[in-house]
C-alpha positions in Angstrom: -8.1 -4.0 2.5 -6.8 -0.7 2.8 -4.4 -2.3 4.3 -3.3 -3.1 0.4 -2.8 0.1 -0.3 0.1 1.0 1.1 2.7 2.1 -2.2 6.1 0.3 -3.1 8.7 2.7 -4.3 11.1 0.2 -4.3 9.8 -2.8 -5.9 12.8 -5.1 -8.1 9.6 -7.8 -10.3 6.0 -9.1 -9.6 6.0 -12.6 -10.6 2.5 -14.0 -11.7 2.3 -17.6 -10.5 -0.6 -19.7 -11.8 -2.5 -23.2 -11.0 -2.4 -24.0 -7.2 0.6 -22.9 -5.2 -0.3 -24.8 -1.8 2.9 -25.9 -1.3 4.4 -23.4 -1.3 1.9 -20.4 0.1 -1.1 -22.4 1.5 -4.8 -23.8 1.2 -6.2 -20.5 0.0 -3.7 -20.1 -3.1 -5.6 -22.9 -4.9 -5.6 -20.1 -7.5 -2.4 -18.8 -8.1 -0.2 -16.5 -6.9 1.2 -13.2 -7.6 4.7 -12.1 -5.8 5.4 -8.3 -5.6 9.3 -8.8 -4.3 10.7 -5.2 -2.7 15.3 -4.7 -4.1 17.3 -6.4 -1.1 20.0 -3.2 0.2 22.7 -2.9 -2.0 26.2 -3.5 -1.7 26.5 -0.2 -4.0 25.6 3.1 -2.6 21.7 4.1 -4.4 18.6 5.6 -4.3 16.3 7.1 -6.1 13.6 9.6 -5.4 10.6 11.2 -6.8 7.2 13.2 -6.4 4.0 14.3 -8.5 1.3 17.1 -8.2 -2.6 16.1 -9.3 -5.3 16.9 -9.5 -7.8 16.7 -6.5 -4.6 18.3 -4.8 -3.2 15.1 -5.3 0.2 14.8 -3.7 2.8 11.7 -3.6 6.5 11.9 -3.3 8.6 8.7 -2.7 12.2 7.2 -1.9 14.6 4.3 -2.0 17.7 5.2 -1.3 20.3 1.8 -0.3 24.2 1.5 1.4 26.8 -0.8 2.6 28.1 -0.7 5.7 30.6 -3.9 5.2 31.1 -4.0 1.5 29.6 -7.1 0.4 28.8 -8.2 4.6 26.4 -6.0 5.3 23.6 -3.2 4.0 20.9 -1.6 4.9 17.8 0.3 2.9 15.2 2.6 3.9 12.3 3.8 1.3 8.9 5.8 2.2 5.5 6.9 0.5 3.7 9.7 1.6 1.0 10.5 -0.2 -1.8 12.9 0.3 -5.1 14.2 -2.2 -8.9 15.8 -1.7 -11.6 12.9 -2.6 -13.7 13.6 -5.9 -17.0 13.1 -3.7 -18.6 16.5 -2.8 -21.3 15.9 0.5 -24.1 18.0 -1.0 -25.1 18.0 2.7 -24.6 21.9 4.4 -22.0 22.4 5.9 -20.1 18.6 5.5 -17.6 18.4 3.3 -15.1 14.6 3.0 -12.2 14.2 4.0 -9.4 12.8 1.4 -6.9 10.0 1.4 -4.1 10.7 3.1 -1.5 8.5 3.7 2.3 7.4 4.6 4.9 4.1 5.3 8.4 4.0 5.9 10.5 0.7 6.0 13.9 -0.2 6.3 15.8 -3.6 5.9 19.1 -6.0 6.6 20.4 -7.2 4.7 23.2 -10.0 6.3 26.0 -12.0 4.1 28.2 -14.9 5.1 30.2 -15.8 2.7 32.1 -18.9 4.7 28.9 -20.2 4.9 26.6 -19.5 2.2 23.6 -17.5 4.0 21.9 -14.2 3.6 19.4 -13.0 5.7 17.4 -10.4 5.4 15.2 -8.9 8.1 12.7 -5.9 7.3 10.6 -4.0 9.1 7.1 -0.9 8.3 5.3 0.9 9.4 2.5 3.3 7.8 -0.8 5.3 8.4 -3.5 5.5 6.2 -6.2 7.7 6.5 -9.8 8.0 4.3 -13.8 8.5 3.7 -15.8 6.7 1.6 -18.4 7.5 -0.6 -18.8 4.8 -2.3 -23.0 5.8 -2.4 -25.2 4.5 -5.4 -27.2 7.5 -7.4 -30.2 7.4 -7.7 -31.2 7.5 -11.6 -33.2 11.0 -12.0 -33.6 11.0 -8.3 -36.4 8.8 -7.8 -35.9 7.2 -4.4 -38.7 6.6 -1.7 -37.2 8.9 0.6 -37.9 12.4 -2.3 -41.8 10.5 -1.4 -40.9 9.6 2.4 -39.1 13.3 2.9 -39.6 16.1 0.7 -37.1 18.2 2.4 -34.4 15.1 1.3 -30.7 16.7 -0.4 -30.2 13.8 -3.4 -28.1 13.2 -4.7 -28.6 14.0 -9.1 -24.7 13.2 -10.0 -21.9 10.6 -10.7 -19.5 11.2 -6.8 -22.0 12.9 -4.8 -23.5 12.1 -1.9 -25.5 12.9 0.7 -24.7 12.1 4.7 -26.9 12.3 7.3 -24.1 12.1 9.8 -21.0 13.8 9.4 -18.9 10.7 7.4 -15.3 9.6 9.9 -12.6 8.5 7.7 -12.0 5.3 8.4 -8.0 4.7 9.5 -5.6 2.0 8.9 -2.4 1.7 10.7 0.2 -1.5 9.8 3.3 -3.0 11.3 5.0 -5.3 9.1 7.9 -7.5 10.3 9.8 -10.7 8.6 12.9 -12.5 8.0 14.5 -14.0 4.7 16.8 -16.9 5.9 18.9 -18.4 2.0 21.5 -20.8 2.5 23.7 -21.9 -0.9 23.7 -25.3 -0.9 26.1 -27.5 -3.7 22.8 -29.4 -4.6 20.3 -26.5 -3.9 19.3 -23.2 -2.0 17.7 -23.9 0.9 14.6 -20.5 1.7 13.1 -19.6 4.9 
C-alpha cells in the first residue's frame, strides 16, 4: 500500500469517472476510476518550489520546473519531493524507538510535438524510495488483556499512539520505478490516444 503514497508536486487536475470504466481502465474499475493527471512539460518556462515544517519534525519540500528545448516541439520537465518526519507512536519498550517516515521521489518528462503530423508523445519516468515503521496496534481498554494475566511484568500500552513491541520494529521499505509513454494523434474526426 505504500506504493500509492508518494506525493505529486505537479498535479494539473483530478478526474473522477463514475460508473463502470471497464472499456478504458480494465474490468477492475467497475465502480469508477480516479485519474490524477500531472502537468505535461510546457513550451514556456515555468516552475514552483514549496517547503514546510510541522509537528513531529515533519519536513516537506517539493518542486517542479519545465523548460522548452526546441520551440513548440520539445520540452522537458523535472519534479520531485522529499518528506521526513518522526513517528507519532511511542514504543514503551526500554531502549527501543520507532522510526518515522523518510521518502522522496524524482520524475522527469519529455514532450515531443510534431505539428505537421499532429502527433504528440509524452515520455515519463519516475524513481522513488519510502521507509516507514508502522505500529498500528490496538490499545487494551484500561490495560485489560490476557497478556497481563500470563506475565505480570508485561508492558501494556494504555494510551492512544503507544505501542509495546517485543522485537525491534524494522521499517517497511518501498522502492519504485515507473516508466510510461502517451501518444496522441489529432485527426479531423477526433483524437487517437495510446
